[in-house]
C-alpha positions in Angstrom: -24.7 4.5 7.6 -21.8 2.5 9.1 -19.3 3.2 6.3 -17.9 6.5 5.0 -16.7 5.0 1.7 -15.1 1.8 0.4 -11.7 2.7 1.9 -13.3 3.0 5.4 -15.2 -0.3 4.9 -12.0 -2.0 3.8 -10.1 -0.8 6.9 -12.9 -2.0 9.2 -13.1 -5.3 7.4 -9.3 -5.7 7.6 -9.4 -5.3 11.3 -12.0 -8.1 11.6 -9.9 -10.4 9.5 -6.6 -9.9 11.4 -6.8 -13.6 12.5 -5.8 -14.5 8.9 -2.6 -12.5 9.0 -0.3 -15.5 9.7 -1.9 -17.7 7.1 -0.8 -18.1 3.4 -3.6 -15.8 2.2 -4.5 -14.3 -1.2 -7.0 -11.5 -1.1 -9.2 -11.3 -4.3 -11.3 -8.3 -5.0 -14.5 -8.5 -7.1 -14.4 -5.7 -9.7 -15.0 -3.0 -9.6 -16.3 -1.9 -6.3 -14.8 -4.7 -4.3 -11.2 -3.9 -5.2 -10.8 -0.7 -3.1 -12.2 -2.7 -0.1 -9.9 -5.6 -0.9 -6.9 -3.3 -1.2 -7.3 -2.2 2.4 -7.8 -5.8 3.6 -4.7 -6.9 1.8 -2.8 -4.1 3.4 -4.0 -5.0 6.9 -3.1 -8.6 6.4 0.2 -7.9 4.5 -1.2 -10.3 1.9 -1.0 -10.5 -1.9 -3.8 -8.8 -3.7 -5.4 -9.8 -7.0 -8.6 -9.4 -8.8 -11.0 -12.3 -9.4 -12.8 -11.8 -12.7 -15.8 -14.0 -13.2 -18.6 -14.0 -15.7 -22.0 -15.6 -15.1 -23.3 -17.9 -17.8 -27.0 -17.1 -18.3 -29.6 -19.4 -19.7 -30.3 -18.4 -23.4 -33.4 -16.2 -23.6 -33.5 -16.0 -19.8 -30.0 -14.5 -18.9 -30.9 -13.6 -15.4 -31.0 -17.3 -14.6 -27.4 -18.5 -14.0 -26.5 -21.9 -15.2 -22.9 -21.5 -14.3 -19.8 -19.2 -14.3 -16.4 -19.0 -16.0 -13.1 -17.6 -14.7 -9.5 -17.3 -15.9 -7.5 -20.4 -16.8 -10.4 -21.9 -18.8 -12.3 -22.6 -15.6 -15.9 -23.3 -16.1 -18.5 -24.3 -13.4 -21.8 -25.5 -14.6 -25.0 -26.3 -12.7 -26.1 -29.5 -14.5 -29.5 -29.4 -12.8 -30.3 -25.9 -14.2 -28.9 -26.9 -17.6 -31.2 -29.9 -17.7 -34.3 -28.2 -16.5 -33.8 -25.2 -18.9 -33.2 -27.7 -21.8 -29.9 -26.0 -22.7 -27.9 -28.0 -25.2 -24.1 -28.3 -25.2 -24.0 -26.1 -28.3 -26.0 -23.3 -26.7 -23.8 -23.5 -23.6 -20.7 -23.2 -25.8 -22.1 -20.1 -27.5 -22.9 -18.4 -24.3 -19.5 -19.2 -22.9 -17.7 -18.0 -26.0 -19.4 -14.6 -25.8 -18.6 -14.2 -22.1 -15.0 -15.4 -22.6 -14.4 -12.4 -24.8 -15.6 -9.9 -22.1 -13.7 -11.8 -19.4 -10.4 -11.4 -21.4 -11.1 -7.7 -22.0 -11.5 -7.1 -18.3 -8.5 -9.1 -17.3 -6.3 -7.2 -19.7 -7.6 -3.9 -18.5 -7.3 -4.7 -14.8 -4.1 -6.7 -14.6 -2.1 -4.9 -17.4 0.0 -8.0 -18.4 0.8 -9.2 -14.8 0.3 -12.9 -14.2 -2.6 -14.1 -12.1 -1.6 -15.0 -8.5 -1.8 -18.7 -8.0 -4.5 -19.9 -5.6 -3.4 -23.6 -5.5 -3.3 -24.9 -1.9 -3.9 -21.4 -0.4 -6.5 -19.7 1.7 -8.5 -17.3 -0.5 -10.3 -14.2 0.8 -12.9 -13.1 -1.7 -13.9 -9.5 -1.0 -16.7 -7.3 -2.4 -18.2 -4.0 -1.2 -21.4 -5.7 -0.3 -23.9 -8.5 -1.1 -27.4 -8.0 -2.4 -28.4 -11.2 -4.2 -25.1 -13.0 -3.8 -25.0 -14.4 -7.4 -21.6 -12.8 -8.3 -20.1 -13.7 -5.0 -21.3 -17.3 -5.4 -19.7 -17.5 -8.9 -16.5 -16.2 -7.5 -16.4 -18.8 -4.7 -17.0 -21.5 -7.2 -14.3 -20.3 -9.6 -11.7 -19.8 -6.8 -12.3 -23.4 -5.7 -11.9 -24.6 -9.3 -8.6 -22.7 -9.5 -7.2 -24.8 -6.6 -8.0 -22.8 -3.5 -7.7 -24.9 -0.3 -10.1 -22.7 1.6 -12.5 -20.0 0.5 -13.6 -17.2 2.7 -16.1 -14.6 1.5 -15.7 -11.2 3.3 -17.9 -8.2 2.8 -18.7 -5.1 4.9 -22.5 -5.4 4.5 -25.0 -7.8 3.0 -28.6 -8.9 2.9 -29.2 -11.5 5.6 -30.8 -14.1 3.3 -28.0 -13.8 0.8 -25.3 -14.1 3.4 -27.0 -17.2 4.8 -27.3 -18.8 1.4 -23.6 -18.1 0.6 -22.5 -20.2 3.5 -23.1 -23.2 1.2 -20.6 -21.9 -1.3 -17.8 -20.6 1.0 -16.1 -22.3 3.9 -16.7 -19.2 6.0 -18.6 -15.9 5.4 -17.5 -12.8 7.3 -20.0 -9.9 7.1 -19.7 -6.8 9.4 -23.3 -5.7 9.0 -26.5 -7.5 8.1 -29.2 -4.9 8.4 -32.8 -6.0 8.8 -33.9 -3.4 6.3 -31.8 -3.9 3.2 -32.6 -2.4 -0.2 -29.2 -2.0 -1.9 -25.5 -2.1 -1.0 -25.1 1.7 -1.7 -27.5 2.7 1.0 -25.0 1.7 3.6 -22.3 4.0 2.3 -22.2 7.8 2.5 -19.9 7.9 -0.6 -20.7 5.1 -3.0 -19.6 6.7 -6.2 -18.7 4.3 -9.0 -15.2 2.8 -9.1 -13.7 3.0 -12.6 -11.6 0.4 -14.5 -8.7 2.8 -14.2 -8.9 3.0 -10.4 -9.0 -0.8 -10.2 -5.9 -1.1 -12.4 -4.1 1.5 -10.3 -4.8 -0.2 -7.0 -3.7 -3.6 -8.4 -0.5 -2.0 -9.7 0.2 -0.3 -6.4 -0.4 -3.6 -4.5 1.9 -5.5 -6.8 4.8 -3.1 -6.0 4.3 -3.2 -2.3 7.2 -4.3 -0.2 6.3 -7.4 2.0 6.5 -7.2 5.8 9.4 -9.7 5.8 11.5 -7.1 4.0 10.6 -4.3 6.4 11.1 -6.5 9.5 14.6 -7.1 8.4 15.5 -3.6 9.5 15.0 -4.1 13.3 18.6 -3.3 14.2 19.2 0.0 16.0 20.5 2.9 13.8 24.2 3.5 13.4 23.5 7.2 13.6 20.5 9.0 15.1 20.7 12.6 16.3 20.6 16.3 15.7 23.0 17.9 13.1 23.9 21.4 12.0 24.2 22.0 8.3 25.7 25.1 6.7 23.8 26.4 3.7 26.0 29.2 2.5 26.3 31.5 5.5 23.1 30.1 7.2 23.3 27.5 9.8 20.3 25.0 9.6 19.2 22.5 12.2 18.4 18.9 11.2 17.9 15.4 12.5 19.8 12.6 10.8 19.0 8.9 11.1 21.0 6.2 9.3 19.9 2.6 10.0 22.2 -0.4 9.9 23.0 -1.5 6.4 21.1 1.5 4.8 19.6 1.1 1.4 19.4 4.8 0.6 18.8 8.3 2.0 15.7 10.4 1.9 16.0 14.2 2.6 12.8 15.8 3.8 11.6 19.3 2.8 8.7 20.4 5.0 5.9 22.8 4.1 5.3 26.3 5.4 4.4 26.6 9.0 6.2 23.3 9.8 9.7 22.1 10.8 11.9 19.1 11.2 9.7 18.3 14.2 6.6 17.9 12.0 4.7 14.8 13.4 3.5 13.9 10.0 6.9 13.9 8.4 8.4 12.1 11.5 5.7 9.4 11.0 6.7 8.9 7.4 10.4 9.0 8.4 9.9 6.2 11.0 8.3 4.0 8.3 11.3 4.6 6.0 13.8 3.9 8.8 12.1 0.5 9.4 12.7 -0.3 5.7 16.4 0.5 6.1 16.2 3.9 4.5 18.1 6.8 6.1 16.4 10.1 6.7 17.4 13.7 7.1 14.7 16.1 8.4 15.9 19.7 8.5 14.6 23.2 8.7 14.8 25.0 5.4 14.6 28.4 7.1 16.0 29.8 10.4 13.4 30.7 13.1 13.8 34.4 12.2 13.3 33.7 8.4 10.2 31.8 9.1 8.5 35.0 10.2 9.0 36.5 6.8 6.2 35.4 4.4 8.2 36.2 1.3 10.9 33.7 2.5 8.4 30.9 3.1 7.3 31.0 -0.5 10.7 31.7 -2.1 10.9 28.3 -3.8 14.3 29.1 -5.5 15.8 29.9 -2.1 14.4 26.8 -0.5 15.6 24.7 -3.4 19.1 26.1 -3.2 19.2 25.2 0.5 18.0 21.7 -0.2 20.8 21.3 -2.8 23.4 22.6 -0.3 22.1 20.2 2.4 22.2 17.3 -0.1 25.8 18.1 -1.0 26.7 18.2 2.7 25.0 14.8 3.2 27.3 13.3 0.6 30.3 14.4 2.7 29.1 12.3 5.6 31.1 9.0 5.9 28.0 6.8 6.5 25.9 8.4 3.7 28.5 9.3 1.0 27.9 6.2 -1.1 24.1 6.1 -0.8 21.6 7.1 -3.4 19.4 10.0 -2.4 15.7 10.8 -2.7 13.6 13.8 -1.7 10.3 13.8 0.2 8.5 17.1 0.0 5.3 18.3 1.7 3.2 21.2 0.5 5.5 24.1 -0.4 8.5 21.8 0.4 7.4 19.6 -2.5 7.8 22.5 -4.8 11.3 23.1 -3.5 12.1 19.3 -3.8 11.0 19.2 -7.4 13.0 22.4 -8.2 16.1 21.0 -6.5 15.7 17.6 -8.2 16.1 19.3 -11.6 19.4 20.9 -10.4 22.5 19.2 -12.1 24.5 19.9 -8.9 22.8 16.9 -7.2 22.0 13.4 -8.4 18.5 12.6 -7.1 17.1 9.1 -7.8 13.5 9.5 -6.5 11.0 12.2 -5.4 7.8 11.8 -3.4 5.4 14.7 -2.9 2.8 14.6 -0.1 -0.1 17.1 -0.6 2.5 19.1 -2.6 2.5 22.3 -4.5 4.3 21.3 -7.7 2.9 24.4 -9.4 5.5 26.4 -7.5 8.2 24.6 -9.5 6.3 24.8 -12.8 9.3 26.1 -14.8 11.5 23.2 -13.7 9.1 20.3 -13.9 10.0 19.3 -17.5 13.7 19.0 -16.3 13.0 16.6 -13.4 14.4 13.1 -14.4 14.0 11.3 -11.1 11.0 9.0 -10.8 8.3 11.0 -9.0 5.3 10.0 -6.9 2.6 12.6 -6.3 0.4 11.7 -3.3 -2.8 13.7 -2.8 -5.9 13.3 -0.7 -9.0 12.5 -2.6 -10.9 15.3 -0.8 -8.1 17.9 -1.4 -9.6 18.9 -4.7 -7.7 22.1 -5.5 -4.3 20.4 -4.8 -5.4 17.3 -6.7 -6.0 19.5 -9.8 -2.6 21.1 -9.4 -0.9 17.7 -9.2 -2.8 16.4 -12.2 -1.5 19.4 -14.2 2.0 18.8 -12.9 2.0 15.1 -13.9 1.0 16.1 -17.4 3.9 18.6 -17.5 6.6 16.1 -16.4 8.5 13.9 -18.8 10.0 11.5 -16.2 8.4 8.4 -14.7 5.6 10.2 -12.7 2.7 8.6 -10.9 -0.2 10.1 -9.1 -1.6 8.2 -6.0 -4.9 9.4 -4.6 -5.7 8.5 -1.0 -9.5 8.2 -1.0 -11.3 10.3 1.5 -8.2 12.1 2.7 -7.9 15.9 3.1 -4.8 18.1 2.8 -3.0 17.0 6.0 -4.2 13.4 5.9 -5.7 13.5 9.4 -8.2 10.8 8.7 -7.7 7.3 10.3 -5.2 5.3 8.4 -4.6 8.0 5.8 -1.1 8.9 6.9 -0.2 5.3 7.2 -1.2 5.0 3.5 1.1 7.9 2.7 4.0 6.3 4.6 3.5 2.9 2.9 3.3 4.5 -0.6 6.5 6.6 0.1 8.3 3.7 1.5 7.6 1.4 -1.4 8.5 4.1 -3.9 11.9 4.8 -2.3 12.8 1.2 -1.7 12.0 0.5 -5.4 14.1 3.3 -6.7 16.8 3.7 -4.2 17.8 0.1 -3.6 17.8 -3.4 -4.9 15.6 -4.7 -2.0 12.8 -5.7 -4.4 15.1 -8.0 -6.3 16.0 -9.8 -3.0 12.4 -10.2 -2.1 10.6 -11.5 -5.2 7.2 -11.3 -3.6 7.4 -7.5 -3.6 7.3 -7.2 -7.4 
């Protein structure tokens, strides 16, 4: 089995398709299983992601025989030869199309949630599915994309039946398939995890992709930082060590609250901080406890103490000349996420966004209803206990709160590409809520 799940397949497929990164590409996922694969491909290529919804038009009384397909924008592709041989009248074709149009509209509304369809006119289109068995749906998608104005149509799948892949080369300008096993029974046999993708998951991935910040916006932050070094912060009578980075023309500041057993040197938090810095977001990573306090377990889980220290550090940050006018967000991991949420509800600070990575929001349960800052809860799909805690927290919060699940990831996100996913999610959330960058780069919305 070459693929762990659709996320893994999408990452591998994205690597194969790197040559398209510099082209004007739109990635289209076939619902439902093709969208998680397409999401990873679009991320690898820094391309727009959309869904391509097609419905096959079956011959009346023999629906398995396709006489054409329909897509959005009143697109209809008809095989005149099949229509003639099956003796299908114009009236019968119209009746079949009318029924399928209703289902197509329902799916579009569910998946796209009111967003406009991405224009394909004059562009290279990558149609992505999780695999090809017979190829009938992929064939219809290629035909519909061409009818919607695509300049070039590429079909890309992780795995497919050899005969189907060969036949699809007549419908697409190019077919990219990572695996064509000699013994092929079904797409699912080539995945360890092939659980069904829900409509809600498809809609969530499309929404996340629509909010992603384009590479052009991130690349604009190539200038060296105006401040980058160790700092000492007084929280009451306690001296805390930190690392402050402020890029040129900063868009906002993010204060990190690490989890138990970690510190400002946490490689995971530093990885995320580097991604934020590239997007012109300043970062402050600091130790919530002194080295001696870290040895006392009661201190490690004293969320009120940790939150109080976070508030004090935030107030100190606002005294710094280069950061005083910047909006502030919190990034919390594990127990640090509990402290971040507790502190975000404190009226002594004005927090504009919170991101939790594998967090313990239950530790701040009493304060969750009072958090007003837009909050993103990021959890690994395999971190089942923490996922349940975050789902409960989301239900308890009254602010703009979203839950992003990274498929296949465990608590510390050690899986290939998982931490990059966390960094991208956090970056996009903070840029959206701490700055006006998305208004200056319309493609990010």
